[in-house]
C-alpha positions as CSV (number, residue, x, y, z in Angstrom):
1,M,13.5,3.0,-24.4
2,P,12.7,2.4,-21.0
3,R,15.5,3.5,-18.8
4,R,18.0,1.2,-17.4
5,V,18.1,0.2,-13.9
6,P,21.3,-0.8,-12.1
7,V,21.5,-4.7,-11.2
8,D,21.8,-4.2,-7.7
9,R,18.4,-2.5,-7.8
10,E,16.0,-4.3,-10.2
11,R,15.2,-6.8,-7.0
12,A,15.2,-3.8,-4.7
13,V,11.5,-3.7,-2.7
14,C,10.5,-0.6,-1.5
15,R,11.5,-0.5,1.9
16,N,7.8,-0.3,3.3
17,I,6.5,-2.7,1.4
18,R,7.5,-6.3,3.4
19,T,7.6,-9.7,1.5
20,L,4.5,-11.5,2.7
21,H,4.7,-14.9,1.3
22,N,5.9,-18.8,2.7
23,F,5.7,-17.6,6.1
24,E,4.4,-19.4,9.7
25,P,1.6,-18.0,10.5
26,P,0.5,-16.7,7.0
27,A,0.4,-12.8,6.2
28,T,-2.3,-11.3,8.3
29,E,-4.9,-9.5,6.5
30,D,-3.7,-6.1,8.0
31,E,-0.2,-6.8,6.7
32,V,-2.0,-7.8,3.3
33,H,-3.8,-4.2,3.4
34,A,-0.5,-2.5,4.7
35,A,1.7,-3.6,1.6
36,A,-1.6,-2.8,-0.7
37,L,-2.0,0.8,0.8
38,Q,2.5,1.4,0.7
39,F,1.8,0.5,-3.2
40,V,-0.5,3.1,-3.8
41,R,0.8,6.0,-1.7
42,K,3.9,5.1,-3.8
43,V,2.3,5.0,-7.1
44,S,0.2,7.8,-6.8
45,G,2.6,9.9,-4.9
46,A,0.5,11.2,-2.5
47,T,0.7,9.9,1.4
48,R,-2.8,11.2,2.1
49,P,-5.1,11.3,-1.2
50,S,-7.2,14.8,-1.4
51,Q,-10.7,14.8,-1.1
52,A,-11.5,14.3,-4.7
53,N,-9.3,11.2,-5.1
54,A,-10.2,9.6,-1.6
55,E,-12.4,7.2,-2.9
56,A,-10.7,6.4,-5.7
57,F,-7.3,5.8,-3.2
58,E,-9.6,3.6,-0.9
59,R,-10.9,1.3,-4.1
60,A,-7.5,0.9,-5.6
61,V,-6.4,-0.3,-2.0
62,A,-9.3,-2.6,-1.5
63,E,-8.5,-3.8,-4.6
64,I,-4.4,-4.3,-4.5
65,A,-5.3,-6.1,-1.0
66,H,-8.0,-8.4,-3.0
67,V,-5.8,-9.3,-5.4
68,T,-2.8,-9.6,-3.2
69,R,-4.7,-12.3,-1.0
70,H,-5.5,-14.4,-4.1
71,L,-1.7,-14.5,-4.8
72,L,-0.4,-15.5,-1.6
73,D,-3.0,-18.2,-1.7
74,D,-2.1,-19.2,-4.9
75,L,1.6,-19.3,-4.5
76,V,3.5,-22.3,-3.9
77,S,6.8,-23.0,-2.0
78,T,9.5,-25.7,-1.7
79,A,11.5,-23.9,1.0
80,P,10.4,-24.1,4.9
81,P,8.3,-21.0,5.8
82,K,10.2,-17.9,7.2
83,D,10.1,-17.6,10.8
84,R,9.2,-13.8,11.5
85,E,11.1,-13.3,14.4
86,I,14.6,-14.0,12.8
87,E,13.4,-12.6,9.9
88,A,13.0,-9.1,12.0
89,E,16.2,-9.8,13.4
90,K,18.2,-10.0,10.0
91,A,16.5,-6.4,9.3
92,K,17.2,-5.1,12.3
93,A,21.3,-6.2,11.6
94,R,21.0,-5.1,8.0
95,A,19.6,-1.4,9.2
96,A,22.1,-1.1,11.8
97,V,24.9,-1.8,9.4
98,R,23.2,0.5,6.8
99,Y,22.6,3.4,9.1
100,A,26.2,2.9,11.0
101,R,27.8,4.2,7.6
């Protein structure tokens, strides 16, 4: 039986993986690669893979980045594109509240 996660954590994204959909300008290849790298690091539990696993690690990052780019290209939204600067300000405000505790 799967472990039940509290409702507020079900929607949470790893803090290092940023939302890339519906921004103007669209996500860059560097942003897509960085998100793929963070995903592989999280799943593998390794920040830097051993030499024995380096090839598999890099292949996984490349494949996930490739699939992510296809996903972003295919997604449709009726909402207006988000502004990166405004979203960055919101994130800073959330961090200020979180770390002020």
